[in-house]
TORVEX-257988 format. One record per atom (N, C-alpha, C, O): x, y, z; atom name; chain. Coordinates in steps of 0.1 Angstrom, whole numbers, plus 5000, padded with zeros to 4 digits. Layout:
    px    py    pz  atomo  cadena
     X     Y     Z     CA       A
...
//
This chain:
    px    py    pz  atomo  cadena
  0377  3132  5472      N       A
  0371  3118  5469     CA       A
  0370  3116  5453      C       A
  0374  3106  5447      O       A
  0366  3127  5448      N       A
  0366  3124  5431     CA       A
  0381  3125  5425      C       A
  0385  3119  5415      O       A
  0389  3132  5432      N       A
  0403  3131  5427     CA       A
  0409  3118  5430      C       A
  0417  3114  5422      O       A
  0406  3110  5442      N       A
  0410  3097  5443     CA       A
  0406  3086  5433      C       A
  0413  3077  5429      O       A
  0394  3089  5429      N       A
  0387  3081  5418     CA       A
  0394  3082  5406      C       A
  0398  3072  5400      O       A
  0395  3094  5403      N       A
  0403  3097  5390     CA       A
  0416  3093  5388      C       A
  0421  3090  5377      O       A
  0423  3092  5400      N       A
  0436  3088  5401     CA       A
  0437  3072  5398      C       A
  0446  3066  5391      O       A
  0426  3066  5406      N       A
  0426  3051  5404     CA       A
  0424  3048  5389      C       A
  0430  3039  5382      O       A
  0413  3054  5384      N       A
  0409  3053  5371     CA       A
  0421  3054  5360      C       A
  0423  3046  5351      O       A
  0429  3066  5362      N       A
  0441  3069  5354     CA       A
  0452  3060  5355      C       A
  0460  3059  5346      O       A
  0453  3052  5368      N       A
  0464  3042  5371     CA       A
  0460  3028  5363      C       A
  0468  3021  5358      O       A
  0446  3025  5364      N       A
  0443  3013  5357     CA       A
  0445  3014  5342      C       A
  0452  3006  5337      O       A
  0441  3025  5336      N       A
  0443  3028  5321     CA       A
  0458  3026  5319      C       A
  0462  3020  5309      O       A
  0466  3033  5327      N       A
  0480  3032  5324     CA       A
  0485  3019  5325      C       A
  0492  3015  5316      O       A
  0480  3011  5335      N       A
  0485  2997  5335     CA       A
  0480  2988  5323      C       A
  0488  2979  5319      O       A
  0466  2990  5317      N       A
  0463  2983  5306     CA       A
  0470  2987  5293      C       A
  0472  2979  5284      O       A
  0474  2999  5293      N       A
  0481  3003  5283     CA       A
  0496  2997  5283      C       A
  0501  2993  5273      O       A
  0502  2996  5293      N       A
  0515  2990  5296     CA       A
  0514  2976  5293      C       A
  0524  2971  5286      O       A
  0505  2968  5296      N       A
  0503  2954  5294     CA       A
  0501  2950  5279      C       A
  0507  2941  5273      O       A
  0490  2960  5273      N       A
  0490  2960  5260     CA       A
  0502  2961  5249      C       A
  0503  2954  5239      O       A
  0511  2970  5254      N       A
  0525  2973  5247     CA       A
  0533  2962  5250      C       A
  0540  2957  5241      O       A
  0533  2957  5261      N       A
  0542  2944  5262     CA       A
  0536  2932  5255      C       A
  0545  2923  5252      O       A
  0524  2930  5252      N       A
  0519  2919  5245     CA       A
  0523  2922  5231      C       A
  0526  2914  5223      O       A
  0522  2935  5229      N       A
  0524  2937  5213     CA       A
  0539  2934  5210      C       A
  0544  2929  5200      O       A
  0547  2939  5221      N       A
  0563  2936  5217     CA       A
  0564  2922  5216      C       A
  0571  2917  5206      O       A
  0559  2913  5224      N       A
  0560  2898  5225     CA       A
  0556  2894  5210      C       A
  0564  2889  5203      O       A
  0543  2896  5207      N       A
  0538  2892  5193     CA       A
  0548  2896  5182      C       A
  0550  2888  5173      O       A
  0553  2907  5182      N       A
  0562  2912  5172     CA       A
  0576  2908  5174      C       A
  0585  2915  5168      O       A
  0580  2899  5183      N       A
  0595  2894  5186     CA       A
  0599  2887  5174      C       A
  0591  2883  5165      O       A
  0610  2885  5174      N       A
  0617  2878  5163     CA       A
  0616  2861  5166      C       A
  0615  2856  5177      O       A
  0615  2854  5155      N       A
  0611  2839  5155     CA       A
  0627  2831  5157      C       A
  0627  2819  5159      O       A
  0636  2837  5157      N       A
  0650  2830  5157     CA       A
  0650  2819  5149      C       A
  0653  2808  5155      O       A
  0646  2819  5138      N       A
  0648  2808  5129     CA       A
  0635  2798  5129      C       A
  0635  2789  5120      O       A
  0625  2800  5137      N       A
  0615  2791  5137     CA       A
  0603  2799  5131      C       A
  0605  2811  5129      O       A
  0590  2793  5129      N       A
  0578  2799  5126     CA       A
  0570  2805  5136      C       A
  0559  2810  5132      O       A
  0574  2805  5148      N       A
  0565  2812  5158     CA       A
  0573  2820  5165      C       A
  0585  2817  5168      O       A
  0566  2831  5170      N       A
  0571  2840  5181     CA       A
  0574  2832  5195      C       A
  0571  2820  5198      O       A
  0580  2842  5203      N       A
  0581  2835  5217     CA       A
  0568  2835  5223      C       A
  0566  2824  5228      O       A
  0558  2844  5224      N       A
  0544  2844  5229     CA       A
  0537  2830  5224      C       A
  0531  2821  5231      O       A
  0538  2830  5210      N       A
  0532  2818  5203     CA       A
  0536  2806  5208      C       A
  0528  2797  5212      O       A
  0548  2804  5208      N       A
  0555  2791  5213     CA       A
  0551  2790  5228      C       A
  0548  2779  5233      O       A
  0551  2800  5236      N       A
  0545  2797  5251     CA       A
  0532  2793  5250      C       A
  0529  2782  5255      O       A
  0523  2800  5243      N       A
  0509  2794  5240     CA       A
  0506  2780  5239      C       A
  0498  2773  5246      O       A
  0514  2776  5226      N       A
  0513  2762  5223     CA       A
  0519  2752  5232      C       A
  0515  2740  5232      O       A
  0530  2754  5242      N       A
  0535  2747  5252     CA       A
  0526  2746  5262      C       A
  0525  2735  5268      O       A
  0519  2756  5266      N       A
  0510  2756  5277     CA       A
  0497  2748  5273      C       A
  0491  2740  5281      O       A
  0494  2750  5261      N       A
  0482  2742  5257     CA       A
  0485  2728  5254      C       A
  0476  2719  5254      O       A
  0497  2724  5251      N       A
  0499  2709  5250     CA       A
  0500  2703  5264      C       A
  0497  2692  5267      O       A
  0505  2712  5273      N       A
  0506  2707  5287     CA       A
  0493  2703  5294      C       A
  0493  2693  5302      O       A
  0483  2711  5292      N       A
  0470  2710  5297     CA       A
  0461  2702  5289      C       A
  0450  2698  5293      O       A
  0466  2699  5277      N       A
  0456  2691  5266     CA       A
  0454  2676  5273      C       A
  0462  2669  5279      O       A
  0439  2672  5271      N       A
  0436  2660  5274     CA       A
  0438  2651  5262      C       A
  0442  2639  5265      O       A
  0436  2654  5250      N       A
  0437  2644  5239     CA       A
  0451  2643  5237      C       A
  0460  2652  5239      O       A
  0453  2630  5231      N       A
  0467  2626  5228     CA       A
  0473  2636  5217      C       A
  0466  2645  5212      O       A
  0486  2636  5214      N       A
  0492  2644  5203     CA       A
  0491  2635  5191      C       A
  0494  2623  5191      O       A
  0489  2641  5180      N       A
  0487  2635  5169     CA       A
  0502  2631  5162      C       A
  0511  2640  5160      O       A
  0504  2619  5158      N       A
  0519  2617  5151     CA       A
  0523  2625  5141      C       A
  0514  2630  5134      O       A
  0535  2628  5139      N       A
  0541  2636  5129     CA       A
  0539  2631  5115      C       A
  0536  2638  5105      O       A
  0541  2618  5114      N       A
  0539  2610  5102     CA       A
  0525  2605  5098      C       A
  0525  2597  5089      O       A
  0514  2611  5104      N       A
  0502  2608  5102     CA       A
  0498  2606  5087      C       A
  0493  2596  5083      O       A
  0499  2617  5079      N       A
  0496  2616  5064     CA       A
  0507  2610  5055      C       A
  0507  2611  5043      O       A
  0516  2603  5061      N       A
  0525  2597  5053     CA       A
  0520  2585  5045      C       A
  0514  2576  5051      O       A
  0524  2583  5034      N       A
  0520  2569  5028     CA       A
  0532  2562  5025      C       A
  0542  2568  5022      O       A
  0531  2548  5027      N       A
  0542  2539  5026     CA       A
  0537  2529  5016      C       A
  0526  2524  5017      O       A
  0547  2528  5005      N       A
  0544  2518  4996     CA       A
  0551  2503  5000      C       A
  0562  2503  5004      O       A
  0543  2492  4997      N       A
  0549  2480  4999     CA       A
  0562  2477  4995      C       A
  0565  2483  4984      O       A
  0570  2469  5000      N       A
  0583  2466  4995     CA       A
  0583  2455  4985      C       A
  0576  2446  4986      O       A
  0591  2458  4975      N       A
  0592  2447  4965     CA       A
  0597  2435  4968      C       A
  0606  2435  4977      O       A
  0593  2422  4962      N       A
  0599  2410  4967     CA       A
  0614  2408  4962      C       A
  0619  2415  4953      O       A
  0621  2398  4967      N       A
  0633  2397  4965     CA       A
  0635  2391  4950      C       A
  0628  2382  4945      O       A
  0645  2396  4944      N       A
  0649  2391  4930     CA       A
  0657  2378  4933      C       A
  0668  2379  4940      O       A
  0653  2366  4929      N       A
  0660  2355  4931     CA       A
  0665  2349  4918      C       A
  0659  2350  4908      O       A
  0677  2343  4917      N       A
  0680  2337  4905     CA       A
  0672  2327  4900      C       A
  0663  2322  4907      O       A
  0675  2323  4886      N       A
  0667  2311  4882     CA       A
  0670  2298  4890      C       A
  0680  2297  4896      O       A
  0661  2288  4889      N       A
  0664  2276  4895     CA       A
  0677  2269  4891      C       A
  0684  2264  4899      O       A
  0679  2270  4877      N       A
  0691  2264  4874     CA       A
  0704  2271  4878      C       A
  0714  2264  4881      O       A
  0704  2283  4880      N       A
  0716  2292  4884     CA       A
  0716  2287  4899      C       A
  0727  2287  4905      O       A
  0706  2284  4907      N       A
  0706  2282  4920     CA       A
  0713  2269  4924      C       A
  0720  2268  4934      O       A
  0712  2259  4914      N       A
  0718  2248  4914     CA       A
  0733  2246  4914      C       A
  0741  2238  4919      O       A
  0736  2257  4904      N       A
  0752  2257  4901     CA       A
  0758  2268  4908      C       A
  0769  2272  4903      O       A
  0754  2275  4918      N       A
  0762  2283  4926     CA       A
  0774  2280  4930      C       A
  0776  2269  4936      O       A
  0785  2290  4928      N       A
  0798  2285  4933     CA       A
  0799  2285  4949      C       A
  0794  2294  4956      O       A
  0806  2274  4955      N       A
  0806  2273  4967     CA       A
  0816  2284  4972      C       A
  0827  2287  4966      O       A
  0812  2289  4985      N       A
  0823  2299  4991     CA       A
  0838  2293  4995      C       A
  0841  2282  4999      O       A
  0846  2302  4992      N       A
  0860  2297  4993     CA       A
  0864  2294  5008      C       A
  0860  2301  5017      O       A
  0870  2282  5011      N       A
  0874  2280  5025     CA       A
  0884  2291  5030      C       A
  0893  2295  5023      O       A
  0883  2294  5042      N       A
  0891  2303  5047     CA       A
  0905  2294  5051      C       A
  0904  2283  5055      O       A
  0916  2300  5048      N       A
  0929  2295  5050     CA       A
  0935  2298  5064      C       A
  0946  2293  5068      O       A
  0929  2305  5070      N       A
  0931  2308  5084     CA       A
  0927  2301  5094      C       A
  0921  2305  5104      O       A
  0930  2288  5093      N       A
  0926  2276  5103     CA       A
  0937  2269  5107      C       A
  0948  2270  5103      O       A
  0935  2262  5116      N       A
  0944  2251  5120     CA       A
  0946  2238  5111      C       A
  0955  2231  5112      O       A
  0936  2237  5103      N       A
  0935  2225  5094     CA       A
  0946  2228  5082      C       A
  0951  2219  5076      O       A
  0950  2240  5081      N       A
  0960  2245  5071     CA       A
  0972  2240  5073      C       A
  0976  2242  5085      O       A
  0980  2233  5064      N       A
  0993  2225  5070     CA       A
  1004  2237  5070      C       A
  1014  2235  5075      O       A
  1001  2248  5064      N       A
  1013  2259  5067     CA       A
  1009  2267  5080      C       A
  1017  2276  5083      O       A
  0998  2265  5087      N       A
  0995  2274  5099     CA       A
  1006  2273  5109      C       A
  1009  2262  5115      O       A
  1011  2284  5111      N       A
  1022  2285  5122     CA       A
  1018  2282  5134      C       A
  1007  2287  5138      O       A
  1026  2274  5142      N       A
  1024  2270  5155     CA       A
  1028  2279  5164      C       A
  1039  2285  5162      O       A
  1021  2283  5175      N       A
  1025  2293  5185     CA       A
  1036  2287  5193      C       A
  1034  2275  5195      O       A
  1046  2293  5199      N       A
  1056  2290  5207     CA       A
  1053  2283  5218      C       A
  1059  2273  5223      O       A
  1040  2288  5225      N       A
  1034  2281  5235     CA       A
  1028  2268  5233      C       A
  1029  2259  5242      O       A
  1022  2267  5222      N       A
  1017  2254  5217     CA       A
  1029  2245  5215      C       A
  1029  2234  5221      O       A
  1037  2248  5208      N       A
  1050  2239  5206     CA       A
  1055  2235  5218      C       A
  1059  2224  5219      O       A
  1057  2243  5228      N       A
  1065  2239  5242     CA       A
  1053  2228  5246      C       A
  1055  2216  5247      O       A
  1041  2232  5249      N       A
  1033  2223  5254     CA       A
  1031  2208  5248      C       A
  1030  2198  5254      O       A
  1032  2210  5232      N       A
  1033  2197  5225     CA       A
  1045  2189  5228      C       A
  1044  2177  5230      O       A
  1057  2196  5229      N       A
  1070  2188  5232     CA       A
  1070  2183  5246      C       A
  1074  2171  5248      O       A
  1067  2191  5256      N       A
  1065  2187  5269     CA       A
  1055  2173  5271      C       A
  1058  2164  5279      O       A
  1044  2174  5264      N       A
  1036  2160  5265     CA       A
  1041  2151  5258      C       A
  1040  2140  5262      O       A
  1049  2153  5248      N       A
  1056  2142  5241     CA       A
  1066  2135  5249      C       A
  1067  2123  5250      O       A
  1075  2145  5258      N       A
  1086  2139  5267     CA       A
  1078  2132  5277      C       A
  1083  2121  5281      O       A
  1067  2137  5282      N       A
  1061  2130  5294     CA       A
  1055  2116  5289      C       A
  1055  2106  5297      O       A
  1051  2114  5276      N       A
  1047  2104  5271     CA       A
  1059  2093  5270      C       A
  1057  2081  5272      O       A
  1071  2097  5266      N       A
  1082  2089  5264     CA       A
  1092  2088  5275      C       A
  1104  2085  5273      O       A
  1085  2091  5287      N       A
  1094  2090  5300     CA       A
  1101  2077  5301      C       A
  1113  2077  5304      O       A
  1095  2066  5298      N       A
  1103  2054  5302     CA       A
  1111  2048  5289      C       A
  1116  2036  5289      O       A
  1111  2057  5278      N       A
  1118  2053  5266     CA       A
  1133  2059  5268      C       A
  1135  2071  5268      O       A
  1142  2049  5269      N       A
  1157  2053  5271     CA       A
  1162  2059  5258      C       A
  1170  2068  5259      O       A
  1156  2054  5245      N       A
  1162  2060  5233     CA       A
  1155  2074  5230      C       A
  1159  2080  5220      O       A
  1147  2079  5236      N       A
  1140  2090  5230     CA       A
  1148  2103  5235      C       A
  1153  2103  5246      O       A
  1150  2112  5227      N       A
  1157  2124  5230     CA       A
  1147  2136  5226      C       A
  1142  2138  5215      O       A
  1144  2143  5236      N       A
  1136  2155  5234     CA       A
  1142  2167  5226      C       A
  1153  2172  5229      O       A
  1135  2172  5216      N       A
  1140  2182  5209     CA       A
  1143  2196  5218      C       A
  1150  2205  5213      O       A
  1139  2196  5230      N       A
  1142  2207  5239     CA       A
  1155  2207  5243      C       A
  1161  2217  5247      O       A
  1160  2194  5242      N       A
  1176  2193  5247     CA       A
  1185  2192  5235      C       A
  1196  2187  5236      O       A
  1181  2196  5224      N       A
  1188  2195  5211     CA       A
  1201  2204  5213      C       A
  1200  2215  5217      O       A
  1213  2198  5210      N       A
  1226  2203  5210     CA       A
  1229  2207  5224      C       A
  1237  2216  5226      O       A
  1224  2201  5233      N       A
  1230  2203  5248     CA       A
  1234  2189  5253      C       A
  1230  2178  5248      O       A
  1242  2190  5264      N       A
  1246  2177  5271     CA       A
  1238  2171  5277      C       A
  1226  2174  5275      O       A
  1242  2163  5288      N       A
  1233  2156  5297     CA       A
  1224  2164  5306      C       A
  1230  2171  5314      O       A
  1211  2163  5306      N       A
  1202  2170  5313     CA       A
  1200  2183  5311      C       A
  1197  2191  5319      O       A
  1203  2187  5298      N       A
  1202  2201  5292     CA       A
  1215  2210  5294      C       A
  1215  2221  5291      O       A
  1226  2205  5300      N       A
  1237  2213  5301     CA       A
  1245  2214  5289      C       A
  1245  2205  5280      O       A
  1252  2225  5289      N       A
  1260  2227  5275     CA       A
  1273  2218  5277      C       A
  1280  2216  5287      O       A
  1277  2214  5263      N       A
  1289  2206  5264     CA       A
  1300  2216  5263      C       A
  1298  2228  5260      O       A
  1312  2209  5265      N       A
  1326  2217  5265     CA       A
  1328  2225  5251      C       A
  1333  2236  5250      O       A
  1324  2219  5242      N       A
  1326  2226  5229     CA       A
  1316  2237  5228      C       A
  1320  2248  5224      O       A
  1305  2236  5232      N       A
  1294  2248  5232     CA       A
  1300  2258  5242      C       A
  1302  2269  5237      O       A
  1304  2256  5255      N       A
  1311  2263  5262     CA       A
  1320  2272  5256      C       A
  1318  2284  5256      O       A
  1330  2266  5250      N       A
  1341  2273  5244     CA       A
  1336  2282  5233      C       A
  1343  2292  5230      O       A
  1325  2278  5226      N       A
  1322  2285  5214     CA       A
  1314  2298  5220      C       A
  1315  2308  5214      O       A
  1307  2297  5230      N       A
  1300  2308  5236     CA       A
  1310  2317  5243      C       A
  1307  2329  5244      O       A
  1321  2312  5249      N       A
  1331  2322  5255     CA       A
  1338  2329  5243      C       A
  1341  2341  5245      O       A
  1341  2324  5231      N       A
  1347  2330  5221     CA       A
  1338  2341  5216      C       A
  1343  2352  5213      O       A
  1325  2338  5213      N       A
  1315  2348  5208     CA       A
  1315  2360  5219      C       A
  1313  2372  5216      O       A
  1316  2356  5230      N       A
  1315  2367  5241     CA       A
  1326  2377  5241      C       A
  1325  2389  5244      O       A
  1339  2370  5237      N       A
  1351  2379  5237     CA       A
  1351  2386  5224      C       A
  1355  2398  5224      O       A
  1346  2381  5213      N       A
  1345  2388  5200     CA       A
  1337  2402  5203      C       A
  1341  2413  5199      O       A
  1326  2399  5211      N       A
  1316  2411  5214     CA       A
  1324  2420  5223      C       A
  1322  2432  5221      O       A
  1332  2417  5231      N       A
  1340  2427  5240     CA       A
  1350  2433  5231      C       A
  1351  2446  5231      O       A
  1358  2427  5222      N       A
  1367  2433  5214     CA       A
  1363  2441  5203      C       A
  1371  2449  5197      O       A
  1349  2440  5200      N       A
  1343  2448  5188     CA       A
  1346  2443  5176      C       A
  1348  2450  5167      O       A
  1345  2429  5176      N       A
  1347  2421  5162     CA       A
  1336  2422  5153      C       A
  1337  2419  5142      O       A
  1325  2427  5159      N       A
  1313  2429  5150     CA       A
  1308  2442  5146      C       A
  1297  2445  5141      O       A
  1318  2450  5147      N       A
  1317  2466  5145     CA       A
  1312  2469  5132      C       A
  1305  2478  5130      O       A
  1316  2460  5120      N       A
  1314  2463  5108     CA       A
  1301  2456  5102      C       A
  1300  2455  5090      O       A
  1291  2452  5112      N       A
  1280  2446  5108     CA       A
  1270  2447  5118      C       A
  1272  2446  5130      O       A
  1257  2449  5113      N       A
  1246  2449  5124     CA       A
  1241  2436  5128      C       A
  1237  2427  5120      O       A
  1242  2434  5142      N       A
  1237  2420  5146     CA       A
  1224  2420  5151      C       A
  1217  2410  5151      O       A
  1220  2432  5157      N       A
  1209  2434  5165     CA       A
  1199  2447  5156      C       A
  1205  2455  5148      O       A
  1187  2448  5159      N       A
  1180  2460  5150     CA       A
  1184  2472  5160      C       A
  1183  2483  5155      O       A
  1187  2471  5172      N       A
  1191  2482  5180     CA       A
  1204  2489  5177      C       A
  1207  2500  5180      O       A
  1212  2480  5170      N       A
  1226  2485  5166     CA       A
  1226  2496  5155      C       A
  1218  2496  5145      O       A
  1234  2506  5157      N       A
  1233  2517  5146     CA       A
  1237  2512  5132      C       A
  1245  2503  5132      O       A
  1234  2517  5121      N       A
  1238  2514  5109     CA       A
  1253  2514  5106      C       A
  1259  2523  5113      O       A
  1260  2506  5098      N       A
  1272  2505  5097     CA       A
  1278  2519  5091      C       A
  1290  2521  5093      O       A
  1272  2527  5085      N       A
  1277  2539  5079     CA       A
  1278  2549  5090      C       A
  1286  2558  5089      O       A
  1271  2547  5099      N       A
  1273  2557  5112     CA       A
  1285  2554  5120      C       A
  1288  2562  5128      O       A
  1293  2543  5119      N       A
  1302  2539  5126     CA       A
  1316  2541  5119      C       A
  1326  2539  5125      O       A
  1315  2545  5106      N       A
  1327  2547  5099     CA       A
  1334  2560  5104      C       A
  1327  2569  5108      O       A
  1346  2562  5104      N       A
  1352  2575  5108     CA       A
  1361  2579  5095      C       A
  1368  2570  5089      O       A
  1362  2591  5091      N       A
  1371  2594  5079     CA       A
  1386  2595  5084      C       A
  1390  2600  5095      O       A
  1393  2591  5075      N       A
  1408  2590  5078     CA       A
  1414  2602  5082      C       A
  1424  2602  5090      O       A
  1409  2614  5078      N       A
  1414  2627  5082     CA       A
  1412  2628  5098      C       A
  1421  2633  5105      O       A
  1402  2624  5104      N       A
  1399  2627  5117     CA       A
  1407  2616  5124      C       A
  1411  2617  5136      O       A
  1408  2605  5118      N       A
  1417  2596  5127     CA       A
  1432  2599  5127      C       A
  1439  2593  5135      O       A
  1437  2607  5118      N       A
  1452  2611  5117     CA       A
  1453  2625  5123      C       A
  1464  2630  5126      O       A
  1441  2632  5125      N       A
  1441  2644  5135     CA       A
  1444  2642  5149      C       A
  1435  2637  5156      O       A
  1455  2645  5155      N       A
  1459  2643  5170     CA       A
  1455  2655  5178      C       A
  1458  2656  5190      O       A
  1447  2665  5172      N       A
  1442  2676  5180     CA       A
  1453  2686  5183      C       A
  1463  2686  5176      O       A
  1450  2694  5193      N       A
  1459  2705  5197     CA       A
  1468  2699  5207      C       A
  1463  2692  5215      O       A
  1482  2701  5207      N       A
  1492  2696  5216     CA       A
  1488  2702  5230      C       A
  1484  2714  5231      O       A
  1490  2694  5242      N       A
  1489  2698  5255     CA       A
  1496  2712  5259      C       A
  1491  2721  5266      O       A
  1509  2712  5254      N       A
  1515  2724  5260     CA       A
  1509  2736  5252      C       A
  1508  2746  5259      O       A
  1506  2737  5239      N       A
  1501  2748  5233     CA       A
  1487  2751  5239      C       A
  1484  2763  5241      O       A
  1478  2741  5242      N       A
  1465  2741  5250     CA       A
  1468  2750  5263      C       A
  1461  2760  5267      O       A
  1478  2746  5269      N       A
  1480  2751  5282     CA       A
  1485  2767  5281      C       A
  1480  2775  5288      O       A
  1493  2769  5272      N       A
  1497  2784  5270     CA       A
  1483  2792  5266      C       A
  1481  2803  5272      O       A
  1476  2787  5257      N       A
  1465  2794  5254     CA       A
  1455  2796  5265      C       A
  1451  2807  5268      O       A
  1453  2786  5271      N       A
  1443  2789  5285     CA       A
  1449  2799  5296      C       A
  1443  2807  5303      O       A
  1462  2798  5296      N       A
  1467  2810  5307     CA       A
  1467  2824  5301      C       A
  1466  2834  5307      O       A
  1468  2823  5286      N       A
  1467  2838  5281     CA       A
  1453  2843  5281      C       A
  1451  2854  5284      O       A
  1443  2833  5279      N       A
  1429  2838  5279     CA       A
  1425  2842  5294      C       A
  1417  2851  5296      O       A
  1431  2835  5304      N       A
  1428  2838  5319     CA       A
  1434  2851  5321      C       A
  1427  2859  5326      O       A
  1446  2854  5317      N       A
  1452  2867  5321     CA       A
  1445  2878  5314      C       A
  1443  2888  5321      O       A
  1440  2877  5302      N       A
  1433  2887  5295     CA       A
  1419  2891  5302      C       A
  1415  2903  5303      O       A
  1413  2879  5306      N       A
  1400  2880  5313     CA       A
  1402  2888  5326      C       A
  1394  2897  5330      O       A
  1413  2884  5333      N       A
  1416  2892  5347     CA       A
  1420  2906  5346      C       A
  1417  2915  5354      O       A
  1427  2909  5333      N       A
  1429  2923  5331     CA       A
  1416  2930  5328      C       A
  1414  2940  5333      O       A
  1407  2926  5319      N       A
  1396  2933  5316     CA       A
  1387  2936  5327      C       A
  1380  2946  5327      O       A
  1388  2925  5337      N       A
  1379  2928  5350     CA       A
  1384  2937  5360      C       A
  1377  2942  5368      O       A
  1397  2940  5360      N       A
  1403  2948  5371     CA       A
  1401  2964  5370      C       A
  1410  2971  5367      O       A
  1389  2968  5372      N       A
  1386  2982  5370     CA       A
  1384  2988  5385      C       A
  1382  2981  5395      O       A
  1385  3001  5385      N       A
  1384  3006  5399     CA       A
  1369  3006  5405      C       A
  1367  3008  5417      O       A
  1360  3002  5397      N       A
  1347  3000  5402     CA       A
  1342  2987  5407      C       A
  1332  2985  5412      O       A
  1352  2978  5403      N       A
  1349  2963  5406     CA       A
  1343  2962  5422      C       A
  1333  2956  5424      O       A
  1350  2970  5432      N       A
  1346  2965  5445     CA       A
  1332  2970  5447      C       A
  1326  2964  5455      O       A
  1327  2980  5441      N       A
  1315  2988  5442     CA       A
  1305  2978  5435      C       A
  1294  2979  5440      O       A
  1306  2969  5427      N       A
  1296  2961  5420     CA       A
  1289  2951  5428      C       A
  1281  2944  5422      O       A
//
C-alpha cells in the first residue's frame, strides 16, 4: 500500500517536472523576428479572444496638425489668368480627318437627297460608267495592268509592302551565265557513285545484318 502511494507521488512529481521543463522551453523559444515568444503570443491571442473591452486603436497617441490653407494668387493675377488651350482633337477642327464610314454615310445621304436631280452625279460613281460600271477605256486599262503583273513588269519596284525589297530580286551576272553541270556529266557521276556505294556494301556479312 505504501509502495503504491510512493509510486503515485513519484509519478506526479515527474509529470510536474516535465510540464515545467516544457513551459521553460516555450518561454525560451525564439521569437522569429518578433518581440514575443510563441507562448507569449498564444497568451495574448487567448486574452484578446476572451476580452470584453474593445481594443484600443494603434494610433491613439498620434497627434495630427491642421492642414494649412491653400495659397491663392493675388486678385489681380486671378483676373488675368491665361485661358486653357483649346483641344485640336475635335470635329470642329477643319483639318479633322473624316472616317471612311462617315464619308460613305455622308455621300449616301447626299445621293438620297438628290435622287430627283438628273444633273447630280455622286462621287461614289466617279470614273465609272452608267450605274457604276466600268467604261471600255477603264476595262482595257485594268486588263493591261493585270497583264503587266503576270509578265513581271513591276519586278524592279515595290508596289506593295508585302513585296520583297528590290535588292533581294537582283541576280549576279555570273550566276545568270552559269548553266550548271551538264546532264551527261551529271548522269555519269551518279552512276559512278552508285557503283562505288554498291561495292562498299557487298561484304560477306551483309546477309547476316
